[in-house]
C-alpha distance (Angstrom), angle and dihedral (degrees) to the residues before:
residue distance angle dihedral
X1 . . .
X2 3.68 . .
X3 3.80 110.7 .
X4 3.71 96.9 171.1
X5 3.73 116.0 121.7
X6 3.72 118.2 -120.8
X7 3.71 115.2 -117.0
X8 3.82 108.7 -102.1
X9 3.74 119.1 -131.7
X10 3.78 115.6 -133.2
X11 3.82 111.1 -114.0
X12 3.78 116.0 -113.3
X13 3.75 128.5 -156.4
X14 3.76 113.4 -145.4
X15 3.78 111.9 -142.4
X16 3.82 96.9 -165.2
X17 3.85 97.3 80.0
X18 3.80 91.2 45.6
X19 3.81 91.5 51.5
X20 3.82 90.0 48.5
X21 3.80 91.2 53.3
X22 3.82 92.1 48.1
X23 3.81 91.6 50.6
X24 3.80 91.3 48.3
X25 3.81 90.5 51.5
X26 3.80 90.6 47.9
X27 3.80 90.8 49.9
X28 3.82 91.5 47.7
X29 3.82 92.9 52.0
X30 3.79 92.7 45.7
X31 3.79 92.5 52.2
X32 3.82 96.3 44.6
X33 3.80 97.2 44.5
X34 3.79 117.7 98.4
X35 3.74 118.1 -143.3
X36 3.79 107.0 -146.7
X37 3.79 93.3 -178.7
X38 3.80 90.9 70.8
X39 3.79 93.2 55.3
X40 3.77 96.1 55.2
X41 3.75 123.5 99.9
X42 3.78 113.5 -145.7
X43 3.81 104.8 -130.3
X44 3.81 124.1 162.8
X45 3.78 104.7 -160.4
X46 3.79 119.6 -142.2
X47 3.80 116.5 -106.0
X48 3.79 124.9 -111.4
X49 3.78 140.0 161.0
X50 3.76 116.6 -128.5
X51 3.77 146.8 96.6
X52 3.76 120.6 -52.6
X53 3.77 117.1 -104.5
X54 3.77 122.1 -119.0
X55 3.78 114.0 -88.2
X56 3.80 114.5 -121.7
X57 3.76 126.9 -165.6
X58 3.78 93.1 -139.3
X59 3.77 125.2 33.7
X60 3.75 137.9 147.2
X61 3.79 112.1 -117.2
X62 3.79 125.8 -163.1
X63 3.80 113.7 -168.3
X64 3.80 120.8 -161.1
X65 3.79 116.4 -170.9
X66 3.81 126.7 -151.6
X67 3.81 91.6 -86.3
X68 3.82 93.0 53.8
X69 3.82 94.6 -105.9
X70 3.82 113.3 153.3
X71 3.82 123.5 -134.2
X72 3.80 125.3 179.6
X73 3.77 117.2 -152.4
X74 3.78 106.4 -128.2
X75 3.78 134.9 -151.4
X76 3.81 89.1 -83.7
X77 3.80 90.8 59.8
X78 3.81 93.0 -114.8
X79 3.81 124.0 118.7
X80 3.81 114.2 -112.9
X81 3.78 120.9 -162.3
X82 3.79 115.5 -128.1
X83 3.80 117.9 -108.2
X84 3.79 89.6 -109.7
X85 3.77 133.2 -4.3
X86 3.79 98.4 -115.9
X87 3.79 115.3 128.8
X88 3.82 90.2 -127.7
X89 3.81 90.1 60.8
X90 3.79 90.4 52.0
X91 3.81 90.5 49.1
X92 3.81 91.9 50.6
X93 3.80 92.4 50.3
X94 3.80 92.4 47.6
X95 3.83 91.7 48.6
X96 3.83 89.3 52.8
X97 3.80 91.1 51.7
X98 3.80 94.0 42.3
X99 3.80 91.6 54.5
X100 3.81 90.3 76.1
X101 3.80 105.9 15.5
X102 3.81 112.3 29.2
X103 3.83 92.0 133.1
X104 3.81 92.8 62.5
X105 3.81 117.2 100.0
X106 3.80 113.1 -92.6
X107 3.81 112.7 -146.8
X108 3.79 123.5 -166.9
X109 3.82 112.7 -155.5
X110 3.80 103.2 -168.4
X111 3.78 123.3 175.1
X112 3.80 114.4 -116.8
X113 3.81 89.7 -115.3
X114 3.81 96.0 47.2
X115 3.81 113.9 129.0
X116 3.79 109.8 -100.0
X117 3.81 91.6 -128.1
X118 3.82 91.8 60.3
X119 3.82 91.5 54.4
X120 3.80 94.2 45.7
X121 3.82 91.3 47.5
X122 3.80 90.1 51.5
X123 3.80 91.6 47.7
X124 3.80 91.5 49.3
X125 3.81 92.1 47.1
X126 3.81 91.8 50.8
X127 3.80 91.0 50.2
X128 3.80 92.1 49.0
X129 3.81 90.2 48.9
X130 3.81 89.4 58.8
X131 3.80 103.5 -103.8
X132 3.80 111.9 148.6
X133 3.82 103.1 176.3
X134 3.82 101.6 64.2
X135 3.81 120.4 162.6
X136 3.78 137.8 168.7
X137 3.79 123.0 -129.1
X138 3.79 118.4 -131.6
X139 3.76 135.7 165.8
X140 3.77 126.1 -122.8
X141 3.77 114.7 -89.3
X142 3.81 112.9 -101.5
X143 3.79 91.9 -142.9
X144 3.81 91.5 62.0
X145 3.77 130.7 -130.1
């Protein structure tokens, strides 16, 4: 009989599989995370004193940034830049929307530094598309009434 004890091997922990799992989790969270900051359009509305407009559940919103770039707020509530910035493209998009919802309020959110021509072109395009309830968004004056 052999009563000698076998020499025990010291247990080892391999770090490679653990690192692989951590990287896979990191990759999963990076892919599934939405970055809301990228979908925002930085618009500083002009100031005005006046009564607040009625709040509507559904409305069509056209956003014009300081450079005169047009964004239409979609069904998902996020602004989407037009394919190109030609006025004909804006007219086509507005005609598509107006075909089934021309009675909804049409709100133009133009930055305070937007070129005047961009705002007038948008207003004209909305009128030609058949929108009748067109308003401009402003923010309350900081100096008060």
